[in-house]
C-alpha positions, 0 to 999 in steps of 0.5 A, a space after each residue: 232760278 235767279 231770274 225769279 228773284 228779279 221778278 219777286 213781285 212778277 204779280 205786280 206787273 201783270 196786274 199793272 200792265 194796263 195801269 203802267 201804260 195808260 195812267 203813269 202821269 196820274 200815278 206819279 201825281 198820286 204817289 207824290 209825298 204831301 203834308 199830312 195832319 199831325 194826327 191819323 184821321 179817317 176820310 171818305 173815299 170812293 174807289 171809282 174816283 181813285 186813279 190807283 183803282 187799276 192797281 188795287 181792283 180788278 179791271 173792267 168792273 161795271 158801274 154798279 160793281 164799283 158802286 158796290 166796292 165803293 161801299 165796301 171801301 168805306 175810309 181812307 186812313 192817314 198814317 204818320 211817318 214811323 207810325 204803326 198801321 197794325 201790330 203783331 197780335 192785333 186782331 185782324 179786320 181789314 185789308 189795307 190798300 196803300 194810296 200814298 207812301 212806303 210801308 215796312 212790315 217786320 217782326 221782332 227777333 228774340 234779341 229784340 231786333 225788328 227783322 223786316 220781312 217786306 217793303 210795301 208801296 202805292 197800289 199794294 195791298 197789306 194786312 194779308 198776314 192776318 187772314 190765317 188766324 184772325 190776328 196780324 203776324 207782323 207790325 206794318 210801319 209807315 216809312 213816310 207820311 202815308 195814306 191807306 184805304 180801309 177795306 174790312 175783310 168780311 165785307 170783301 169776302 161778301 161782295 167776292 161772292 157777287 163779283 167774281 172778278 174781285 174774288 180772283 183779284 184777291 186770289 191774284 194778290 195772295 198768290 202774289 205774296 206767296 211768290 214773293 215769300 218763295 223768292 225771298 226764301 231763294 234769295 237769302 239761301 242761295 245768293 252772295 251779297 252782290 246778288 241780293 242787293 242787285 236783285 232787290 234794286 231791280 225788283 224796287 225799280 220794277 215796281 215804281 216803273 209800273 207806277 209811272 216812275 223812272 226805270 233807272 232812278 229812285 229815292 230809297 225810302 228804307 234805310 240801309 239797315 232796313 235793306 240789310 234786315 231784309 236781305 239778311 246782310 249786316 249794314 257794313 255789307 250793304 254800305 260796302 256793296 253799294 260802294 263796289 257798284 258805285 266803283 264799278 260804274 253801275 250806279 251812282 249814289 247820293 244819300 238816298 237817291 240811287 241812279 242805275 247807270 247799267 241795268 245789264 250789268 245788275 241783271 248779270 250780277 243776279 243771273 250771270 252769263 255762262 261762257 262757253 
């Protein structure tokens, strides 16, 4: 059961296997943060020329099918750090494929605090929450300067009837979100603080590695407070648990830069070995 937490985004691994092996250097370049203008802007874009398309789109599309998808993904939008891509209650019109940057999704709790419900990175799709009732049920906020491809959902539905592999891919993305939600519920319901943070770090580095990044080093785009909100932990607990991992020689931490020294130790925390 615990091992499923490490693979909260196991669907990512299946969808990204070929990409990780064949496109790692291109992905690293694509995800690098670049300065953007102060105002958000819309730019014409083509999926066929994008080096992240294997993450967002099904593999094996013909040239004709790619041309059709190019017609659907009509624009690219830049979002400044701290700005909102969409808000809770806003009318749902599009899905957004993240090209660069990091996002968090969150909802306002009754006491006015933001409850973080997820973190999304390049190659992932946000906006699926709006499909249910045609309105978004959370806010999507950029944690750094970001860029997304805008995919009008009505056009996606129309094209899915013509390109069966696109329909299957959309279903996989939706299924991945269900797996993620189930994993988070299990994490919050049955794990201690150390297990939660270990599972979070393992999952994050796994997703980053699929994009060509290191298997052991990462830069946290989110604050410790945001991590705590997502994991159901207080800020002090997150900081104390990081410090324990450092003292135990499992990780090195320098501000937001984290280096995992002992991956097996993290895995053992999540899924402890039972001695006979």
